[in-house]
Structure formats: C-alpha cells, structure tokens
C-alpha positions, -999 to +999 in steps of 0.1 A: +000-001+000+010+035-007-006+063+010-013+099-002-022+124+023-051+148+013-053+166+046-042+202+039-029+212+074-006+182+073+031+188+062+028+158+041-002+170+021-001+164-016-024+180-042-046+153-059-032+163-094+002+157-082-008+124-066-023+113-100+010+119-118+029+097-092+002+070-095+004+069-132+040+067-133+040+039-106+012+019-125+033+022-157+064+009-139+048-018-121+024-030-150+044-062-156+054-067-121+039-093-098+044-068-070+013-045-074+006-016-049-028-005-037-031+033-038-047+048-007-060+083+001-057+095+036-084+120+046-092+137+079-128+150+083-132+159+046-161+182+042-185+159+026-185+122+013-190+138-023-157+159-019-139+128-007-150+109-037-143+136-061-107+139-047-102+102-047-113+102-084-091+132-095-062+117-078-065+080-089-064+064-055-083+031-052-092+034-014-098+057+013-084+057+049-104+078+072-086+094+103-112+120+116-144+119+134-163+107+105-198+092+116-210+058+102-235+075+078-205+093+063-188+061+057-218+043+043-222+073+017-186+071+006-189+033+001-221+039-019-200+060-041-177+030-046-148+041-027-133+012-008-127+021+029-096+006+048 
C-alpha cells in the first residue's frame, strides 16, 4: 500500500493532481510486475462524502483511509459511491 495524504494542514499534504502523476508513473512502472501496490488516499474530516470521492477520483487512489471523526453515515455514503474504505 502507498498512502497519499489529502489533509491540507498536514506537512505531508499532496495535491490530488500531483498524486495522479505519481500514481500513473507507478502504474506504468509496475504494469508487468507481480508486486502491485494499492494506492490509498488519507483523509481527515473531509467536508462531505462527495468531496472525498471527487478527490479520490481526481487523484486516482483506489481506497480511502479515514482518520477523523467521520460518523457511520458518512462512511456508508462514501462506500455507496464505490470508494473502498480501509
């Protein structure tokens, strides 16, 4: 797994567009490799489930890892959009 931090206050924050560039390059490099990597977006209290899904799609991550106070309903909504939670 490779994590991309989309929490703006974090010193490890990365813009979704920059994450996409990295992910696309890694996918190209690993396309014939038996060692695949799961690309994960790290989110903390993202404003809405829709915003989280938009960032995930823009960046190209396959899963979302939530580190805030997101309620169960928030998580259900994210899952309904097709984002895998881990």
